[in-house]
N, C-alpha and C positions, 0 to 999 in steps of 0.2 A: 638794390644794386643790380638792376636788370642788365647792365652792359658788362658785368664782371665776367672775365674769361679765366681767371686763375684764383683759386682759393686754397690756401694751405693753413690748416689749423692743427696740424699734427704735433705730437710730442707735448701735449698738455695733460690735464687731468679731467677732461670733460666726461660727464656721466650722462645717463639717460639714453634715449633713443635718438636715431638720426632724424632731424626734423623734416617734416614734409615740405616746409618752405623752400628747402634747397632745390626742389624740383622746378621752382619758378625761375631759376637762373638759366634760362634757355640758351644763353651764349657761352655757358661755362665749358671750358676745354680741359681744365685740370682741376681735380678735386682730391685733396689729401686730408683725411681725418685720422691718419694712422697714429698709433702710440697713445691712445686715450683709454677710457674705461667705458666706452659706448656698448650698450647691450641691445637685445631685441633683434628682430629680423632686419635684413637689408631691404629697405622699402622698394616696392615695385615702381613707385613713381620716379625713382632715379633714372628709370628708362626714358623719361621725358627729356633728359639731357642729351639730345641727339647729336650735339657737337662735341661730346666728351671724348677726349683723346687719352687721358691718363686718369685712373681711379685708384686711390690708395686707401683702403679701409683696414689694413693689416694691424695686428697687435692690439686688438680690442677684445670684446666679449660677445661679439655678434653670434646669434644662434639661428636655429631653424634652417630653412632651405634657401637655396639660391633662387632668385627670381627667374622665371622661364623667359622673360623678355630681354635678358641681357644680350642675346644674339641679335636683337634689333638695333643695338648701338653700333651702327656700321662705321662710325668714326673712331671707335675704341681700338686702341693699339696696345695699351698696357694696363693691366689691372692686378692689384695685389690684395688678396684677402687672407693671407697666411696668418697663423697664430690667432685664430678665433675659435668658436665652438659651433661652426656650421655643421648641419646634419643632412641626412637624406642623400640622394644621388646628384650627380652633375646633370642638369637638364640637357637633353640632346640638342635643344635649340641653341645652346651656347656655341656649338661648333658650326653654326651657319655663318658666322662672321669669319670670312676667309682671310682677313687682313690682320687679325690679332698677332702681335709680335712677342709679347711677354705675358705670361700668365702664372700666377703663384697662388695655389690653393693649399699649400702644405700646412701640416699641423692643425687640422680640424678633425671632425668626426665623420667625414664624407665616406660613403660606402657604395656598394654596387660595382658593376663592371665598367671598364672604360669602353665607351661606344666606338664602333668602327668609324663613325663620322668624324672622329678626331683627325683623320687623314685629310679632311677637306680644308683644314686651316693652313693653307699653303704659305702664309706669311710668318708662321710661328718660328721664332728664333730661340726662345727660352721657355721651358715648361717645367714647373716645380709642383709635384703632387705628393711629396713625402709625408710620412707621419699621419696617414689616414687609415681607413679600413677597406680600401679597394680590394676586390676579389676578382676571380675570373682570370682569363688569359690576357696577355698584352696584345692588343690588336695589331696585326701585321701592317695595317694601313698607315701606322706611324712612319713606316718607311717611305711614304710619299712626301714627307716634309723635308724637302731637299735643303732648305735654309736653316734647319734646326742645328743649333750650336750646343745648347745645354739641355739635357733631359734628366731629371732627378725624380725617381719614383721609389725611393727606398722606404723601409719601415711600413709596408703594407701587407696584404695577404694574397698577393698575386701568385698564380700557379701556372703550370704549363711551360712551354719552351720560350727561349729568347727568339723572337722572330728573325728568320734569315734575312728579311727585308731591311733590317737595321744596317746592313752593309751598304745600302743606298744613301745613307745619311752622310754624304761626303764632306759636309761642313761641321760635323760633330766634333766637339772638343771635350765635353764632359758627359759621361754616361754612368749613372749610379742606380743600380737595381738591387742593392744590398738589402738583406733582412726581409726577404720574401720567402715564398715556397716554390721557386722556379726549379724546373727539372730539365733533363735533356742535356745536350752538349752545347758548348759555346760555338756559335756559327763561325766557320772559317771566313765567311764574307766580311767579318769585322776587321780582318787584316788589311782591307782596302782603305780604312779610315785613317788617312795620313795625318790629320790634324788632331786626332784623339790624344789628349794629354792626361786625362783623369778617367779611370775606369775602375768601377767597384761592383763586384757581384758577390761579395762575401756573404756568408751565412744564408745560403740557399741549399738546394738539394741537387746541384748540377753534377754531372759525371762526364767522363770521357777526357780526351786530350786537350790541354790548353794550347791554343795556337801560339806560334813563336815567331811570326813574321810581322812586318809593319809595326804598328804602335806597341804590340806585345813585347817587342825586344827591350823596351824601356820600362816595363811594369815590374812591380815588386810583389812579394808574396802577400802583402796586405790586401791586394785586390781580390784574392781568391780564398782566403781562410774561411773555414766553416763549411766547406764543400768536401766531404770526406771521400767522395768517389772520383774527384778530379785527379788526373795524372799528367805528367809532362816533364819539362826540363827541370834540372836541379835548382836553377835560379829561383823557381817558384816554391821551393820547399814542399813539393808534393811527391807522391810515390811515382816511380818511373812507369811508363806505359808498357804493357807486355808486348814484346815483339815489335815495339815502335809503331803499333797500329792503334787507331782510335777505338776506344771502347764503345760498344754499342750503347746508345741511349736507353735501350729497352732492357739492358741487363739489370737483374734484380739488385737493388741497393741494400746493403747491410745496415740496418738501423743500429746506431750505437748511442749510449748515453754519454753525455758530455763529461769528460774526465775532469778532475779537479785542476789539472794543469791547463785546461782551456781558459781558465780565468786570466792567466798571464797573457795568452794570445788575444783575448777579448780586450784587455787593457791597452794592447797595442792598436787593435782595430779601431777603437773609438777615438783615437787621436785624429784619424783622418776621417772627417765627415765629408764635407766638400769644401774646397779651399776658401772660398768666400762668395757670398752672393751680394753683388753690389747693385742696388736699385738706383736707377736714374731718377731720384725723387724730386730733385730741385732743379732739374734741367728744363728750360723752356722748350716749346714744341719745335721739333726739327722741321725744316721745310720739305725734306724728302726722307724716305726710308733709306737707312744705310746700316749694313752690318758692321759691328765693331771690328777693328783691326786687332786680332788676338795676339797677346804676347805668350811666349812658350813658358808655361808654368813648370818649375821644378818643385815638386811637392816637398814641403818642409813642415815639420810638426813643431808643436810648442816646445817639446823637449830638445829638439835639435837647435832651436833658437836659444833656449836656455843654456845649453852646453857651449854653443858657439860664442856666446857673449860672457862666458864665465859667470853665469847667473847675474847678468847685467852689472858686472863689476865696474868700479870706477875707472880701472885701467883700460877698459874697452870703450869708455864714454868719449864720443867725438864732439857732440854739441848738445846743448839744451835750448829748446825753443819754447814758444808760447803754448804749444799744444802737446808737447812731449819731448822725448830725447832720442838721439841717434847714437847707436853703438856700432863699433866695428865687430863683425862676426867672422870667425874662422871655423869653417865646418869640417867635419871628419874627412871629407873627400878632398880637402885642400882649398875649396872655394872660399874666397874672401868677399864679403858683402857688407853693405851699410844697412843696418836694421833700424827702421824708424818705429819707435814704440810710442803709442798714443797714451797720454795720461787720462785714464778713464774717470778719474775723479773730477776732471774739469768739465764744465758745461760745454756741450758742443763737440766733444772729442769724438763721440761715435759718429756724429754727422760728418765731421771732418774726414774721418777714416773712410766712410762710405763714398763721400764726394771724391776724394783723391783716388780711391780704388777705381771708381767708375770712369773718371777722366782718363787715368793712365791706361785703362783697358781699351780705350777708344782711340789712342794716338800712338804714333811711332815716328820718331825723327832722330837723326844723329845728334842733335843738339838738345834733346830732352833726356832726362834721367830714365834709364831703363828699369822696369820692374822685373825682378826674378820670380817672386812669389809673394804670398801674403799668408798671415796666420791669424785666425780669428776664433776666439772662444770667450767664455764669460770673464776670464781673468786677463786676457791679452788680446789686443788688436795691434798688429804690426805689419809693416810693409818691408819686404826684403828687396833692397835696391842695389843697383850696380855701384860698386865701391869706387869712389873718386879719390885717388891717393894724394892729389895736390890741394885738397880742401876747397874752401869757398873763396870767392873773389875778395871779400873783406880782409881776409888774412894777407893776401898778396898786396893789397893797397896800404894797409896800416901797420904791418909788422916790420920792424927794422931789419929783419933778416932776409926779407924778400924784396925783389925789384922787378918791375915790368917796364920794358922799354916802349917807345911809342908804337912800334909795329905790333908788338904783342897785345897792347891795350886795344888797338884798333881791331885786331883779329878777334879778340874776345868779344867785343861789342858787335862785330859782324856775326859771330856765332849766335849771340843772343837775339839779334835782329832776325836771323834765319828761323830760329825757333818761334818767335812771335809771328812772323809772316805765315808760318805753317799753321799756328793755332788760329789766327784770324782769318786766313784766306785759303788754307789747304785742307779744310775739313768741312763736311756737309753742314754741320752745326758749329758755327764759330765759337771758340773758347776764349774767355777772358781770364787771364791768370789772377788778376786782382791784387797780387802782393809781390810785384817784381822789385827786387832790391839785391845788392851784392851778396847778402847772406844766402840767397836762393839761387845763386849762380855758382856751380861747382866745376872744378877743373880736373880732367883726367890726367893720365901719365904723360900725354902728349900736349898738355895745356889747352886742349879743346874744351870749350865751355859747354855746359849742359844746364838747362833751366830745370829747377826742382821745386818741390813744395806746392802742390795743387790743392791744398786742404780747403781753400775758400774760393777756388775757381768756379766760374759759372759758364754754362752752355746756353746759347740762345740763338734765335734765327736772325738771318740777315735783315729782315724787315722790322725786326724788333729793335728800334733805335736806342732805347734806354730801358734799363731794368732797375727797379728799386731793390735795394738790399740793405740789411742791417749789419752785415758782417764786413768790417772794414779791414784794410791792409795796414801797412807799417807807416807810422807818422813820418812825414818828410817826403815820402814818395807818392802820396795819394794826390790825385788830381783834385782841383777845387770842388768840382761838382760831386765827386765821390766822397770826399771828407766831410762836406757840409750837409749834403742832402741824400747821400747814399745812391746817387744816380750813376748807373754803370753802363758802359759801352766799351768796345775795343779801344776807344780813344783814351781810356783810363790807363791801359798798359803803355800806350804811346807816351803819355805824360811821364809815367814812372821811368820809361826808357830814357827820355830826355834828361831827367834828373840824374840818372846813372851816368850818362855821357859827361855831364858836368863834373860829377864826383870822380870819375876814373881819371880825368885829365887835370883836375885841380887838387885832388887829394883832400877835399873838404867834404865832410858829411853835411847833408841838408839840415841836420839838427845840431850843427856846431853852435857853440855859445855866441858866436858873432852874429848869428841870424836871429834877430829879436823883432817881434811885432811884425810890421809890414816889410821889414828888410829881410827878404828871403834869399835863398841861393839864386833863384832865377833873376831877381832884381840885381844882385851883385854882379852876375855875369852880364846882364843886359847893360848895366851902367859902365862896364869895362869894355864893351864891344863897340867898334872893332879896334880902336887905336891902342887901348891899354890892355889888350887881351893877354899879352905876355907877362903882365904883372900878377896875374891870378893863376897862371899855370903852375903845376907841381914843380917845385924847384929841382927835384931830383931829375926830372926829364930835361930841364933847361941845362943843368950842369953836365948831363950826359951827352948833350949834343951842342955844346958851346961853340964848336968849330963850324957849325952849320945852322946857326940860330935863325938867320933870316929866311932860309928855305923852310924851316919848320914852323915859323910864325904863320905862314899861309895855311899850313895843315891845321894848326890850332884854331885859327879863325873859322875855317870851313866846318870843323867839328862843332865849335860853339854856336855857329849860326844854325846848324842843323838841330842842336839841342834846344835852342830858343824856339825854333819852329815846332818842335815836338811838345813844348810846354806852354803853348799859347793858352790863355785863360779859358777861351771858349773851345769846346771839343771840336766843333765844326771847322775851326781854323787850323787844326793840327793836321800833319801829314798822316797818311795811313802807312802801315808797316811795309807794304810793297814799295812805296816811294822812298821810305827811309832806307831800305836796303839798297835800292838803286843809287841813292845819293852817297851812301857809304862806299860803295864800290867805286864810284867816280872819284871821291875824295882820296881813296887809297891809290888810285891810278895816277891822278893828276897832282896831288898835293903832298901826300905822305909817303 
């Protein structure tokens, strides 16, 4: 398979060593062998894959040292080697690739110091080195990595001060240096990090005053516990500083044995690890580098989720889906949120969580559901989402207690079109939702629609016309090429949108009993168009506008014509979402 560019064999039970034959796939751009039982060294000949963009070998049993030739892979942007048994030091040649964006070497047995050359990797956005045996001081050159967003180096043996140069990391969102042997003061320069939302320096030997400006105003005591010589504001639950002056970092520290009561504090500390680490494992190659649009995390622990949902009580259950359940959560500070809990007993739940987390961390739009936080541990994977008090669109269409007039239905579908236009055209790497249906359209208190549920969404490049997938969406809404062959493109969402247009104005589901065999919803609408179109429209709308029925007939015809164009059998014959939105605006202005 010499022309292969993508190979994903992750999540199996493969054993043995990584075969040398892989090095012959010279065009390979993506290689994932994660989540297996592979052992032995990482082969040097993988460096022959000069076009490799993403490499995932994490969660195996790989041992020995990292190949010194990794730095020669100049196309490599992301690689994941966490949760293996790698030993020795990080070869200095690794830092010669200045364009690496994501690197995860956490939870191995790597040792030695972090080389100053780490500051050469100007493209670095995420660096994970936790759970190793690194020693020495943190190199100040890390402060050169201006695009760095996440740096997690907890659970090592690092000593010395936190570099003052960390104040230059203006894009930094997460910084975790906990459980090391760091000493000295917390640099005041960190007050400049306006985007910093997660900060953890617990269980070190730091001293002096805790800064109280910038991001420090929103931090909790959990960020600082285990540093007995820190002082500062009462909100941090440390001793007050003497005369409001910063204690000298050279002041002798009084060594104390851990009191039995520290066990309680430790139990609180381990709740907060880092919120979640979402790998873009199944996303095709982006055409250009782009930093994710970050959402503002509110740190939420497992126990807060448990209490907010009354221990996932039935009275808090909002909905049950194919991959998990959604609960209403009321937190101690009064915040109300929807908590999507993934059923970890189901195959693919972990992957769905990772996918949804990754997608939602890269997008922001008024018509997409906003993520507040996430909670991830061995027992729970959950997303904490913006609460939508008016529920989903299905409830408003098919419950007798609710009614949507023509204008409101059109507004909702325009909201959905805006969301899809953004996903398809407003993002460097287009996103296909893959499962658009009324259950995944949620309505806020102002009846503004928000698209939700990105558990099977896919990211891919503009020039990648079709992507094969084995994860399918909801029956009745899937495009023909998607349902029969797993062929995926943005046109799949356009088809689903067209079906939704038909459904919202006819009040018929595409899986209604009347649709049997080749007689589908689309054929039903097509055979009624244009002269008999009023015979298939939702009777509730017709009755509500009886005095102006002729004027509204033109509106219905225009909407159904657009729906038919969106659901053409061939994807190349469908409109794109930019054109769909333009047409909808015209229909609203001229017909409805």
